C-alpha positions in Angstrom: 1.7 -9.6 15.6 -0.1 -9.9 18.8 -3.8 -10.9 19.0 -4.7 -7.5 20.3 -3.1 -5.7 17.4 -5.1 -7.9 15.0 -8.3 -7.3 16.9 -7.8 -3.6 17.0 -7.6 -3.5 13.2 -10.4 -5.9 12.7 -12.9 -3.9 14.7 -12.6 -1.0 12.3 -11.6 -2.9 9.2 -8.1 -3.7 8.1 -7.4 -0.1 7.2 -10.1 1.4 9.4 -8.0 4.1 11.0 -7.2 5.6 7.6 -10.7 6.5 6.7 -11.3 10.3 7.0 -7.7 10.8 8.2 -5.5 13.5 6.8 -2.9 11.5 4.9 -1.5 13.9 2.3 0.9 11.3 0.9 0.1 7.6 1.0 2.4 4.9 -0.5 1.6 1.3 0.5 2.6 -2.1 -0.9 1.1 -5.4 0.2 1.9 -9.0 -0.7 0.1 -12.2 0.2 1.7 -15.1 2.1 5.2 -13.9 2.1 6.9 -12.3 5.1 7.7 -8.6 5.4 11.5 -9.1 4.9 10.9 -10.9 1.6 8.5 -8.1 0.5 11.2 -5.6 1.2 13.7 -7.6 -0.8 11.3 -7.7 -3.7 10.8 -4.0 -3.5 14.6 -3.4 -3.6 15.8 -2.6 -0.2 19.3 -1.7 1.1 19.9 -4.8 3.1 22.4 -3.0 5.4 19.6 -0.7 6.7 17.0 -3.4 7.5 16.4 -4.1 11.2 13.7 -4.5 13.8 13.7 -1.1 15.6 11.9 0.2 18.6 10.2 3.5 17.8 12.9 5.6 19.6 15.7 3.9 17.6 13.7 4.3 14.4 13.4 8.0 14.8 17.0 8.4 16.0 18.5 6.4 13.1 16.1 7.3 10.3 14.1 10.3 11.5 16.2 12.8 9.5 15.1 11.2 6.2 11.6 10.3 7.3 9.7 12.6 5.0 12.3 13.3 2.4 11.2 12.1 -1.1 14.7 10.7 -1.7 15.0 9.2 1.8 13.0 6.0 0.8 12.4 5.2 4.5 10.0 2.3 5.1 8.4 0.4 7.9 7.1 -3.2 7.3 5.1 -5.8 9.1 2.2 -8.3 8.8 -1.5 -8.4 9.0 -3.0 -11.8 8.9 -1.8 -13.4 5.7 -0.4 -10.2 4.1 2.9 -8.4 4.5 2.8 -4.6 4.3 5.3 -1.9 3.6 4.6 1.8 4.3 6.8 4.4 2.5 7.1 7.4 4.8 7.9 10.0 2.3 8.8 8.4 -1.0 6.9 7.0 -4.0 9.0 4.0 -5.2 5.9 1.8 -5.5 4.5 4.4 -7.9 7.7 5.4 -9.7 8.8 1.8 -10.3 6.0 0.3 -12.3 7.6 -3.2 -12.2 7.6 -3.2 -8.4 4.1 -4.6 -7.9 4.9 -7.3 -10.5 8.0 -8.4 -8.6 6.2 -8.4 -5.4 3.5 -10.6 -6.8 5.7 -13.4 -8.1 4.2 -16.7 -6.9 1.5 -14.9 -5.0 -0.6 -11.7 -5.2 0.4 -8.1 -4.5 -1.3 -4.7 -4.2 0.1 -1.2 -4.5 -2.1 1.6 -3.1 -1.0 5.3 -3.5 -2.8 8.5 -2.7 -1.9 12.2 -2.7 -3.5 15.5 -1.9 -4.8 16.0 -5.4 -6.7 13.8 -4.5 -5.5 11.1 -6.7 -5.5 7.4 -6.0 -3.6 4.6 -7.8 -4.7 1.0 -7.2 -2.6 -1.7 -8.9 -3.3 -5.4 -8.2 -1.1 -8.1 -9.6 -0.9 -11.9 -9.5 2.2 -14.0 -10.2 4.1 -11.3 -12.0 1.2 -10.0 -14.1 -0.8 -6.8 -13.6 -4.4 -7.8 -13.3 -6.1 -4.5 -12.6 -4.7 -1.0 -12.7 -6.9 2.0 -11.7 -6.1 5.7 -11.4 -8.6 8.3 -10.2 -6.8 11.0 -12.1 -7.9 9.2 -15.3 -11.3 8.3 -13.9 -12.9 4.8 -14.1 -13.7 4.8 -17.9 -12.8 1.4 -19.4 -10.3 3.0 -21.8 -8.3 4.3 -18.9 -7.9 1.0 -17.1 -4.8 -1.2 -17.3 -4.1 -4.9 -16.7 -5.3 -8.2 -18.1 -8.6 -8.0 -16.2 -9.3 -4.3 -15.8 -12.9 -4.9 -14.7 -12.0 -7.3 -11.9 -13.4 -5.0 -9.2 -16.3 -3.4 -11.0 -19.1 -5.2 -9.1 -17.6 -4.3 -5.8 -17.1 -0.6 -6.8 -20.7 -0.3 -8.0 -21.9 -1.9 -4.7 -20.0 0.9 -2.9 -21.7 3.6 -4.9 -19.1 4.3 -7.6 -20.0 5.0 -11.2 -17.8 3.4 -13.7 -18.2 6.0 -16.4 -16.5 9.0 -14.8 -15.4 10.5 -11.5 -18.2 9.5 -9.1 -17.0 7.4 -6.2 -20.1 7.3 -3.9 -20.3 8.1 -0.2 -16.9 6.7 0.6 -15.1 9.0 -1.8 -12.3 8.1 -4.0 -9.9 7.1 -1.2 -12.6 5.2 0.7 -13.6 3.1 -2.2 -10.1 1.9 -2.8 -9.4 1.4 0.9 -12.5 -0.9 0.9 -11.4 -2.8 -2.2 -8.1 -3.4 -0.5 -9.7 -4.5 2.7 -11.9 -6.9 0.7 -8.7 -8.6 -0.4 -7.8 -9.2 3.2 -5.1 -6.5 3.7 -4.7 -4.4 6.8 -2.2 -2.2 8.7 -2.8 -1.7 12.4 -1.9 1.8 13.4 -0.1 0.7 16.5 2.2 -1.4 14.4 3.1 1.7 12.4 3.7 4.1 15.2 4.2 2.3 18.5 5.4 -1.3 18.2 8.8 -2.5 17.0 8.7 -3.4 13.4 11.1 -3.9 10.5 12.3 -0.7 9.0 15.0 0.5 6.6 15.6 2.3 3.3 14.6 1.2 -0.2 17.1 1.7 -2.9 16.1 4.4 -5.3 14.5 3.4 -8.6 17.1 2.9 -11.4 16.3 6.4 -12.9 17.1 8.2 -9.6 
């Protein structure tokens, strides 16, 4: 990634362009200190489809499947020490609950999903173990958390104005709170890398049940 791309993301936060933006379906996976191609492998990619594509080539080759739920079209890249994968129309990182665990082997990984409900799923894993799983559809009550350390991010959420006994997420809203938690881990995704610059792209293999 160029220095300018990193600077553009840093001035607004690693996910800064996403705040307040109309993103009806959001499916992101991040992994620390591995490259984007390795993250795609861990997520289960069709190797024959992976290539670095210019945006015109990307839309020519994959555009017909771009927003199809069974298309599993992804773009992938890097931000600082993290690799990222953006699913353009699919939900494999949500449908395949083992995905974040595989992505985290020997490192750390994060899955961040959001839809128009609005519902947000935040799953953070380290070395093949789920550490914290949060889902706004269930609220933030302790009984609805998952993972070996379900309260890992409580102090940060409270500092952002969220209440941990219900559905109150403070001034940032449910999406903003989880964007900020993700950014605090160091993740980011420059908008220009997603829609202007050449990046890795391809298609994930469907989950086993598909």
